[in-house]
C-alpha positions in Angstrom: 93.7 97.3 183.0 94.9 99.7 180.3 93.8 103.1 179.5 91.7 102.1 176.5 89.9 99.5 178.4 89.1 101.9 181.2 87.8 104.6 178.7 85.6 101.9 177.0 84.1 100.9 180.5 83.5 104.6 181.4 82.0 105.2 178.0 79.8 102.2 178.4 78.6 103.3 181.8 77.9 106.7 180.5 75.8 105.2 177.7 73.9 103.0 180.0 73.0 105.9 182.3 71.5 107.8 179.4 67.7 107.9 179.4 66.1 105.8 176.6 64.1 108.8 175.2 67.0 110.8 174.0 68.8 108.1 172.0 72.2 109.7 172.6 71.5 111.8 169.6 73.8 114.7 170.6 76.8 112.4 170.9 76.0 110.6 167.7 75.5 113.8 165.7 78.8 115.1 167.1 80.8 112.0 166.2 79.1 111.8 162.8 79.9 115.3 161.9 83.6 114.7 162.9 83.7 111.7 160.7 82.1 113.5 157.8 84.8 116.1 158.0 87.4 113.3 157.6 85.4 111.6 154.8 84.7 114.6 152.5 85.7 112.6 149.4 82.6 111.2 147.8 83.7 108.3 145.6 81.3 105.7 144.1 80.8 102.7 146.2 82.4 99.4 144.9 82.0 95.9 146.3 85.8 95.3 146.5 87.4 94.6 149.8 90.4 96.7 149.1 88.4 99.8 148.1 88.3 102.8 150.5 85.0 103.4 148.8 83.3 100.2 149.7 79.6 99.9 150.1 77.7 100.3 153.3 74.0 99.6 153.9 71.5 102.5 153.6 68.8 101.3 156.0 65.1 100.8 155.5 62.9 102.6 158.1 62.9 100.7 161.3 66.1 98.8 160.6 68.5 101.7 161.1 70.2 100.5 164.3 71.0 97.0 162.9 72.4 98.6 159.7 74.3 101.3 161.6 75.9 98.5 163.7 76.8 96.5 160.5 78.1 99.6 158.7 80.3 100.7 161.5 81.7 97.2 162.0 82.6 97.3 158.4 84.3 100.6 158.8 86.3 99.4 161.7 87.4 96.1 159.9 88.6 98.1 157.0 90.2 101.0 158.9 88.1 103.5 156.9 88.0 106.3 159.4 89.1 107.4 162.8 88.7 104.1 164.7 88.2 105.8 168.0 85.1 107.7 166.8 83.8 104.7 164.8 84.2 102.5 167.8 82.2 104.9 170.0 79.5 105.0 167.3 79.4 101.3 167.0 79.2 100.7 170.7 76.4 103.3 171.0 74.4 101.7 168.2 75.0 98.2 169.6 73.8 99.2 173.1 70.8 100.9 171.7 69.9 97.8 169.7 70.5 95.4 172.6 68.6 97.4 175.1 65.7 98.2 172.7 66.4 102.0 173.0 65.2 104.3 170.1 62.5 101.8 169.3 61.5 103.5 166.0 65.0 102.7 164.7 65.1 99.1 165.9 61.9 97.2 164.8 64.1 94.4 163.7 67.5 93.0 164.7 68.5 92.3 161.1 69.8 95.0 158.7 67.4 95.5 155.9 68.2 97.8 152.9 67.5 98.3 149.3 70.5 100.3 148.4 74.2 100.7 149.5 76.2 103.8 149.7 79.8 105.0 150.2 81.0 106.2 153.6 79.8 109.7 153.1 76.3 108.6 152.1 76.2 106.1 155.1 77.3 108.8 157.6 74.8 111.2 156.1 72.0 108.5 156.7 73.1 108.4 160.4 73.1 112.3 160.6 69.6 112.7 159.1 68.2 109.8 161.2 69.4 111.3 164.6 68.6 114.9 163.5 65.0 113.7 162.9 64.9 112.3 166.5 66.3 115.6 167.8 63.4 117.7 166.3 
């Protein structure tokens, strides 16, 4: 077993031990802040695969987790940010969705959105969503 697999297992265990009520908001806000520092450039989103400014879903209320999973998967596939941070976010969102944690963010398993945004807009949506939970 290599080090990255071990850290993945330890991180998974940590997430599973977290109480459902807190939705891991502290970790998510921290990782999102770090990614926002990386992605300070705000370019218009374009639907082209080779663009670093590709479009990510800006979730409708109640569908945030499904859209956060979809958006972070897109970021990973396109190497758009620090993969380690995006992997942690993606895993956290996937666990929350699968285990029905943070119920207000996961009324549906499908990502529903009316608009798309660039990486910065997507990360800001994550930040605002989890800051609301933290209130």
